C-alpha positions in Angstrom: 26.5 10.0 12.4 23.5 11.1 14.6 20.5 12.6 12.8 20.5 16.4 13.1 16.8 17.4 13.4 17.8 21.1 13.1 18.9 20.4 9.5 16.6 21.3 6.6 14.1 18.6 5.5 16.1 18.0 2.2 19.3 17.5 4.2 17.4 15.1 6.5 16.1 13.3 3.5 19.7 12.8 2.3 20.8 11.6 5.8 18.1 9.0 6.3 18.3 7.7 2.7 22.0 7.2 3.3 21.3 4.8 6.1 20.2 1.6 4.3 17.0 0.2 5.7 15.7 -2.5 3.3 12.8 -4.4 4.9 14.3 -6.6 7.7 17.2 -4.3 8.0 15.6 -1.2 9.6 17.3 -1.4 13.0 20.1 1.1 12.3 17.7 3.8 11.1 15.2 3.1 13.9 18.1 3.5 16.4 19.0 6.9 14.9 15.4 8.1 14.9 14.9 7.0 18.5 18.2 8.7 19.6 17.2 11.9 17.9 13.6 12.0 19.1 13.9 10.7 22.7 15.6 13.9 24.2 12.8 16.2 23.0 10.8 17.1 26.2 7.5 17.7 24.5 7.3 14.2 23.1 6.4 10.9 24.9 8.4 8.2 23.0 7.7 4.5 22.7 9.5 1.8 20.8 8.1 -1.5 19.6 10.6 -3.5 17.6 11.8 -1.1 15.0 8.7 1.1 15.2 9.1 4.5 16.9 6.0 6.4 18.3 6.3 9.9 19.6 3.2 11.7 21.1 2.3 15.2 22.4 0.0 15.4 25.4 -1.2 19.0 25.3 -4.9 18.4 26.1 -6.1 19.5 22.7 -9.6 18.7 21.6 -8.4 16.7 18.6 -5.5 14.3 17.9 -4.0 13.7 14.5 -1.9 10.6 13.7 1.0 11.2 11.2 2.8 8.1 10.1 5.5 7.0 7.7 7.4 3.7 7.0 11.2 3.7 7.3 11.9 0.6 5.2 12.6 0.5 1.4 12.7 -2.1 -1.3 16.1 -3.5 -2.2 18.9 -1.1 -3.2 20.2 -1.2 -6.7 23.4 0.9 -6.8 21.3 3.9 -5.7 22.6 4.5 -2.2 24.2 6.9 -1.1 22.1 9.7 -2.5 23.3 12.2 -5.1 22.1 15.6 -6.3 21.1 16.5 -9.9 19.7 19.5 -11.6 16.9 18.7 -14.1 15.8 21.8 -16.0 17.6 23.8 -13.4 15.4 22.3 -10.6 17.4 20.4 -7.9 16.5 16.7 -7.3 17.8 14.2 -4.8 18.4 10.8 -6.3 18.5 7.5 -4.4 16.6 4.6 -3.0 13.9 5.8 -0.6 13.9 9.4 -1.7 10.3 8.9 -3.0 9.1 5.9 -1.1 9.1 7.3 1.5 12.0 8.8 3.3 11.5 12.4 2.1 8.1 12.2 3.8 9.7 10.8 6.9 12.3 13.5 6.9 9.5 16.2 6.9 7.8 14.4 9.7 10.9 14.2 11.8 11.7 17.9 11.4 8.1 18.9 12.3 8.0 16.5 15.2 11.1 18.2 16.6 10.0 21.8 16.0 6.2 21.8 16.7 6.2 22.1 20.4 2.8 23.8 20.6 0.7 22.5 17.7 -3.0 23.3 17.3 -3.8 19.6 17.7 -2.2 16.8 19.7 -0.1 14.7 17.3 1.0 11.1 17.3 4.0 10.5 15.1 4.6 6.9 14.0 7.7 5.7 12.1 7.4 2.0 11.4 9.1 -1.0 9.9 8.3 -3.7 7.3 5.8 -1.8 5.1 7.2 -3.1 1.9 6.6 -6.8 2.6 3.6 -8.9 3.6 1.0 -7.2 5.7 1.4 -9.6 8.7 5.0 -8.5 9.0 4.3 -4.8 9.2 5.3 -2.8 12.2 1.8 -1.4 12.4 0.4 -4.9 12.6 2.6 -5.6 15.5 1.9 -2.2 17.1 -1.8 -2.7 16.8 -1.5 -6.0 18.7 0.8 -4.7 21.4 -0.3 -1.0 21.9 -3.7 -0.5 20.1 -4.3 2.7 22.1 -1.5 4.4 20.1 -3.7 4.4 17.0 -6.3 6.6 18.6 -7.0 9.8 16.6 -9.6 11.9 14.8 -7.7 12.0 11.5 -4.6 10.3 10.1 -2.1 11.3 7.4 0.3 8.8 5.7 3.4 10.4 4.2 3.3 8.2 1.2 4.5 9.9 -2.1 1.7 11.9 -3.7 3.6 14.6 -5.5 2.4 17.0 -2.7 -1.3 16.5 -3.5 -3.8 14.8 -1.2 -4.7 11.3 -2.3 -7.7 9.8 -0.7 -8.2 6.2 0.4 -6.5 3.4 -1.5 -7.1 0.4 -3.5 -7.1 -3.0 -1.8 -4.6 -5.7 -2.8 -4.8 -9.4 -3.1 -2.1 -11.9 -4.1 -2.9 -15.4 -5.0 -1.2 -18.5 -6.5 -3.1 -20.2 -9.3 -1.8 -23.8 -9.8 -1.8 -26.4 -12.4 -0.7 -30.0 -11.8 0.7 -32.6 -14.2 2.7 -35.8 -14.2 6.5 -36.0 -14.3 8.3 -37.9 -17.0 11.5 -37.9 -19.0 11.3 -35.2 -21.6 12.4 -37.7 -24.2 9.2 -39.6 -23.5 6.9 -36.6 -22.9 3.8 -38.6 -23.9 4.2 -40.5 -20.7 3.7 -37.4 -18.5 1.4 -34.4 -18.4 3.1 -30.9 -18.6 1.9 -28.6 -15.9 3.4 -25.6 -17.5 1.5 -26.2 -20.7 -1.7 -26.5 -18.7 -1.1 -22.9 -17.4 -1.6 -21.4 -20.8 -5.4 -20.8 -20.2 -4.5 -18.9 -17.0 -2.3 -16.5 -19.0 -4.9 -16.2 -21.7 -7.5 -15.2 -19.1 -5.2 -12.6 -17.7 -4.4 -11.2 -21.2 -8.1 -10.9 -22.0 -9.1 -9.4 -18.6 -10.3 -5.8 -18.8 -10.0 -4.0 -15.5 -12.6 -1.6 -14.3 -12.4 2.0 -13.2 -14.8 2.5 -10.3 -16.0 5.8 -8.9 -16.0 5.9 -5.1 -17.1 9.0 -3.2 -16.1 11.2 -6.1 -12.7 9.6 -6.9 -12.1 7.1 -9.7 -10.1 4.0 -8.7 -8.5 2.0 -11.5 -8.3 -1.8 -10.8 -5.8 -4.3 -12.2 -5.3 -8.0 -12.3 -1.9 -9.1 -13.4 0.6 -12.1 -13.3 3.6 -11.0 -11.3 5.5 -14.3 -11.1 5.5 -17.8 -12.7 7.4 -20.8 -11.5 7.6 -24.4 -12.7 10.0 -27.0 -13.8 12.3 -29.6 -12.3 15.2 -30.0 -14.6 16.1 -29.6 -18.3 15.1 -33.1 -19.1 12.0 -33.5 -16.9 8.3 -32.8 -17.8 7.1 -30.6 -14.9 4.3 -31.8 -12.6 3.6 -28.3 -11.1 3.3 -24.8 -12.3 2.3 -21.8 -10.2 1.2 -18.4 -11.5 1.2 -15.7 -8.9 -1.4 -12.9 -9.6 -2.0 -9.6 -8.0 -5.4 -8.0 -7.9 -5.7 -4.3 -7.1 -9.3 -3.6 -6.3 -11.4 -0.5 -5.7 -12.3 0.3 -2.1 -16.0 -0.2 -3.0 -15.2 -4.0 -3.0 -14.8 -5.8 0.3 -11.9 -8.2 0.8 -14.4 -11.1 0.5 -15.7 -9.6 -2.8 -12.2 -9.5 -4.1 -11.5 -13.1 -3.2 -14.8 -14.2 -4.9 -13.9 -12.2 -8.0 -10.4 -13.9 -8.4 -12.0 -17.3 -7.9 -14.5 -16.5 -10.6 -11.9 -15.4 -13.1 -9.9 -18.5 -12.5 -12.8 -20.9 -12.2 -11.6 -24.5 -12.7 -8.1 -23.9 -11.4 -6.7 -24.3 -7.9 -6.4 -20.9 -6.3 -4.7 -20.1 -3.0 -4.9 -16.5 -1.6 -1.6 -15.7 0.0 -2.0 -12.1 0.9 -5.0 -9.9 1.3 -5.5 -6.3 2.5 -8.8 -4.4 2.0 -8.8 -0.9 0.6 -10.0 2.4 2.2 -12.7 4.8 1.0 -11.4 8.3 0.3 -12.0 9.7 3.9 -12.5 13.2 2.5 -16.0 13.7 3.9 -15.1 14.6 7.4 -14.5 18.2 8.5 -10.8 17.6 9.5 -10.0 16.1 6.1 -11.8 19.0 4.3 -9.9 21.5 6.4 -6.6 19.8 5.6 -7.3 19.8 1.8 -8.2 23.5 1.9 -5.0 24.2 3.8 -2.6 22.3 1.5 -4.4 23.1 -1.7 -4.8 21.1 -4.9 -7.5 18.7 -6.1 -7.6 15.4 -4.3 -6.8 12.2 -6.3 -7.3 8.5 -5.6 -4.4 6.4 -4.3 -4.0 3.4 -6.6 -1.5 1.5 -4.6 -2.4 0.0 -1.2 -1.2 2.0 1.8 -1.7 1.9 5.5 -4.6 4.4 5.3 -6.6 1.2 5.1 -5.5 0.2 8.6 -6.7 3.5 10.0 -9.9 3.4 8.0 -10.7 0.0 9.4 -10.3 1.4 12.9 -12.8 4.2 12.1 -10.1 6.9 11.7 -10.4 8.8 8.4 -7.0 8.9 6.7 -5.4 10.3 3.6 -2.0 10.1 1.8 0.1 13.2 1.5 3.8 13.4 0.9 6.6 14.5 -1.5 7.7 12.4 -4.4 6.2 11.2 -7.7 4.5 7.9 -6.9 5.4 6.7 -10.5 9.0 6.7 -9.3 8.5 4.6 -6.2 10.7 1.5 -6.4 12.1 2.8 -9.7 15.9 2.7 -10.3 15.6 6.4 -11.2 13.9 7.2 -7.9 14.3 10.9 -7.2 12.5 13.7 -5.4 12.3 17.4 -6.1 13.8 19.5 -3.3 11.0 22.1 -3.8 8.4 19.4 -3.3 9.9 18.3 0.0 9.9 22.0 1.2 6.3 22.5 -0.1 5.0 19.5 1.8 6.7 20.7 4.9 5.2 24.2 4.6 1.7 22.7 4.0 1.8 20.4 7.0 3.4 23.0 9.3 0.7 25.6 8.4 -2.2 23.3 9.0 -0.8 21.9 12.2 -0.1 25.3 13.8 -2.8 27.7 12.6 -6.1 25.7 12.8 
């Protein structure tokens, strides 16, 4: 069924959540978004893969970029959506309701209805955010159409419970390896057990004490954790390889190079291969547009602990913040749910700021 952009933003949330779009499978939803947006005469629409860009060209003095990703992590019996009352407050349950299709629904509704905003707007709905950075639709778009990123300020519709979250932590993934010698497990003394040799890696992680680092008035919590461990050949073979994958979430005061150096320092003496690396973004709240936005939507800004694409815009010199409905603690959770009132409040905040500045 075609998306109805005259529907309420909660109804749009239900509609787009009910179109599965796990990373690598965004085409159906991208097709629906393109079909709904293309007929609108006030928007110039571009498509790059499964990324849809829609722009106004009103000659305003400033341009704001508002973006949201359309992919989700894998579904776990939580699509289609369903409605629940919690303490008499209506919630929408289902994969993507928090991360971040409620935010995309608000953006789609405003994109359709704001024909005469106070600023020119570039709307971007993109694919492959939930996987490695090199696969992101924004990575591809930046290579193919870099001019579409131009703007004076950017807003990412990531879940923030309707409060502005400035900047983001950086993220690094690395594989820490140990090597051994295979042998029959009945004659273990002939071999060298690579899994046993990984014990000091886990000990260092267990003893690690992450820092909380203030950056431009916001406190960013770091973290270094094992997220996967692999090793073993068969039930009767001493393994010759063990790999511990670690994830370092680092404050935006650290450069990507600093983060790499820190991980190598923690695991000194072991083989370390960095497999994914994205720098963070400083809060971006010191520019007038950002300050006006915070005043308009209210609340006290917080730091964004997870990595988001504000970092891409920050690297391009475009100050960017996160602002969207949904409790970020429920992102990727099997109990993923968003309050209807929060969707409506974020829509009101964005609409007011975009039309009355």
